[in-house]
C-alpha positions, 0 to 999 in steps of 0.5 A: 499499499502507498504512503504519501509523507508531507513534509511541511514549510514551504508555501504553494507557488507556481501555475498547474493544470488538473486532470479533466473533470471526473464526472463529465468524462463518465458521461462523455464517455457514455453519450460518445458510445451511444453517438454515431461515428467516431468522436475524440474525447480530449483531456480526458480524467485518467483516474481509474473510475473513469477508466473503469466505465470506459472499460465497461463500454468496450465489454459491451462492444464499443471500441474505445482507442486510448492514449494519454491525452485523448480517448478515440471513441467509436459510437454504435449509435443508441441500440448498437451495444452488445450483451458483455460477456463478463461482469461490467466491475466499476471499482471505486465509482459510484457514478459509473455504477449508477449511471450504467445502471439506468443505461443498461435497464432499457438495452435488450440484454442481461448484464451485470454489474459490482464494484469494489468494497466500497460500492458495494457498501453504499445505497443502489436502492435510491436508483433501483426502485425508480428504475423498477416503476420504469419496468426494468428487472434489476436483482441485487443483495438486499432486495437490490438495496446493495451490489452486485447488481443483475439488471435484465434488459427491458421496454421501458415505460416513461416515468414521472418522479420526484427524488427525496435528494438533490443527486446527480447520481440519481438524476443522470441514472434516470436520464439515460433510463429515460433516453431508451424509455418509450413516452416523456419522463419527468424528474424533479429534485428539492434543490438543483444538483449538479447539471453536467448530465443535461449540458451534454445532452443538450450539447448533442442535441437530445430531447431534453428540457428544464423548467424549474427544478423539473426536467423532461426527457422524450424518450426513443429519438427518432434521429441519433447524434453524431458524436462530436469531433472533438470534445475537450472536458474541462479540468476538474473542479473537485481536482482543483479545490485541494489547490484552492485551499491548500494555496489559501491556508499555507502562508505566502502562497500564490497558486494559478489553476488554468483550465478549471470548469466551473459550472455553477452546480459545483463552485459553493467551496470557491462561494464559502471561501470567499465568504471565509476571507479567501483571496480568489481571482476567477479569470480568462472565461471561455466555454468547453462542450456546453461548461463554462471554465475559467483559470484560478489564481488563490493566494494566501489570506487569513480564514475566519470560521462561517456557517454552511446550512442545507443550501450549500451541500449540493454545490459542494459535496464532494468538497467538503472534505478539503472543506473540514481542512479550511475550517479547522484552520480559520478563526472562529466557529465553523457549523455545517447543517443538511449535509447527511448524504455525506453518510454515504460517499466513498467512506462516512466522511463526516465521521472520517473527516471527524476522526483524521482532524482530530487526530491533528488536534482540530476541535470538532463535533460531529452531528447527524447531518455535519459538524461543529468546527472550532477553527485553530487559527492557523492562519492568525498565528493562534495555532497550528494543526500537528503532523500525523498518520492518517488514514484514507479510509479507502477514500481518494479525497479524505486522502488528498484533505489529510495531505493539505491538511498536512502542509500546515502541520507542526511536523511531518505528516503520512497518509497511509492507503493512498492508493485510493488517489488514483481513483481520480487524481493519478498525479496528485503527489506530483503536482504538490511536489511541482508546487512545493519545490 
C-alpha cells in the first residue's frame, strides 16, 4: 500500500493544470459511445473511476482507442450495444455503476455490475426503485439495495419521479434510462444538483428540457446524434479544490490553476471560501462543450468560520473533506448542517474527516447531518495542526485532504493507504511536489 509523506514548511507557488473533470468524463464516454461515428474526448480524466467506465463500454462492444491525451470512441448508435461476456466492474465509482445501471435497464440483454468493497456498501435502492417503476428487472443484494446488480434489460416505460434528495447520480441514472423509454419522462429534485448530464444532452441535441427543478425527457428519439469531432473536458473543479484550499491556508502561497470547470452547480466551495475571507480571482472565462471554464488564482489569506446550511451542500458535496481542513485552521467556529448525504459517499465523510482532523489536533463535534468545527486560527498565527499517521479509509478525497492539512502542521504527516488517490487524481503527489519545490 502506498504511503504519502507530507513535509510542511514551504508555500505553494506556481501554475498548474488538474485532470479533466471526472463527472464529465464518465458522461462523455457514455454519450459518445451511443452516438454515430467516431468522437475524440480530449483531456479526459485518467483516474481509475473513469477508466472502469471506459472498460465497461468496451465490454459492451464499443471500440475505444486510448492515448494519454485523448480517447477515440467509435460510437455504435443508440441501439448498438452488445451483451457483455463479463461482469462489469465499476471499481470505486458510484457515478459509474449508477449511470450504467440506468443505461443497461433499457437494453435487450442481461448484464451484471459490481464494484469494490466501498461500492458494495453504498445504497443502490435509490436508483433501483424508480428504475423498477419504469419496468426494469434488477436483482441485487438485500432486494436490490446493494451491489452487485443483475440487470435484465427490457422495454422501459416513461416515469414521472420526484427525488427525495438532490443527487446528480440519481438524476443521471434515470435520464439515461429515460432515453430508452417509451414516452415522456419527468424528473424533479428538491434542489439543483450538478447538471453535467443535462448540459451534455443539450450539447448533443437530445430532447431534454428544463422548467425550474423539473426535467422533461422524450424517450427513444427517432434520429440519433453524431459524435462531436472533438470534445474537450474542462479541468476538474473537485481536483482543483485541494490546491485552492492549500493556496489559501499555507502562508505566502500564490497558485494559478488553468482551465478549470466552473459550472455553478459545482463551485460552492469558491463562494464559501470567499465568505471566509479567501483571496480568490477567477479569470479568462470561456466555454468548452457547453461548460463554463476559467483560470483560478488563489493567494494565502486568513480565514474565519462561517455557517454552511443545507442550501450550500449540493454545490459543494464533493469538496466537503477539504473544506473541513480550511475550517480547522480558520479562526472562529464553522457549522455545517444538512449534509447527511456525506454519510453514504466513498466513506462516511463526516466520521472520517472528523476522526482524522481530531488526530491532528482539531476540535470537531460531529453531528448526524454535519459538524461543528472550532478553528485553530492558524492563518492568524494562533495555532497549528500537528502531523499524524493518517488513514485514507479507502477514500481518495479524504486522503488528499489529509495531505493538504499536513502542509499546515508542525511536523511531518504520513497518509497511509493512499493508492485510492488513483481513482481520480493519479498525479496528485507530483503536482503537489511541483508547487512546493
